C-alpha positions in Angstrom: -3.1 -11.5 -13.6 0.2 -10.9 -15.2 0.2 -7.6 -17.0 2.4 -7.7 -20.3 3.9 -11.3 -19.1 4.9 -9.9 -15.9 4.0 -11.1 -12.4 2.9 -8.8 -9.8 4.1 -11.1 -7.1 6.6 -9.9 -4.6 7.6 -6.9 -2.5 7.2 -3.4 -3.5 8.1 -0.4 -1.2 6.7 3.2 -1.8 8.5 6.6 -1.6 7.5 6.9 2.0 9.1 3.2 3.0 5.3 1.7 3.1 5.4 -2.0 2.1 3.1 -3.7 -0.3 3.3 -7.4 -0.3 1.3 -9.1 -3.3 1.0 -13.2 -2.8 -0.7 -14.2 -5.4 -2.1 -12.4 -9.1 -3.9 -15.3 -10.0 -7.2 -15.4 -12.1 -7.5 -11.7 -12.3 -7.4 -11.0 -8.5 -4.2 -9.4 -6.7 -4.1 -10.5 -3.1 -1.7 -9.3 -0.3 -1.1 -7.2 2.1 -0.2 -3.3 2.9 2.1 -2.0 5.9 2.3 1.6 6.2 5.4 3.5 7.4 3.5 6.4 8.3 2.7 7.3 11.8 -0.5 9.5 10.9 -2.1 6.5 8.4 -4.7 5.2 10.9 -4.8 2.6 13.9 -2.6 -0.2 14.4 -3.9 -3.7 13.9 -6.4 -4.4 16.6 -6.9 -0.7 17.5 -10.3 0.7 17.0 -10.6 3.0 14.1 -10.8 7.0 14.6 -10.7 10.1 13.0 -8.1 12.7 13.3 -6.6 15.4 11.5 -4.4 15.2 9.2 -1.6 17.4 7.5 -3.1 19.2 4.3 -0.6 17.8 1.8 -2.4 14.2 2.9 -5.4 15.5 1.3 -4.2 16.6 -2.2 -1.9 13.6 -2.3 -3.7 10.8 -2.0 -3.2 8.0 -4.7 0.3 9.7 -6.0 2.3 6.7 -5.1 4.8 5.4 -6.6 5.8 1.9 -5.9 8.9 0.1 -6.8 9.5 -4.0 -6.8 12.3 -4.4 -3.7 
């Protein structure tokens, strides 16, 4: 899925230091994984999910991350 002739495949980092690795962008589908750098972003791999209170700024800053290719 190239956008303006550019591939999405690669490693991307957001302003918090979280990493997005895109391994494929073929046939209109983006595949990869996301590794958070924030301690309060949920359970670690293999841990059961649970609700926990977060700071207010997390509620108002949803979907405002800025990613740059690394």
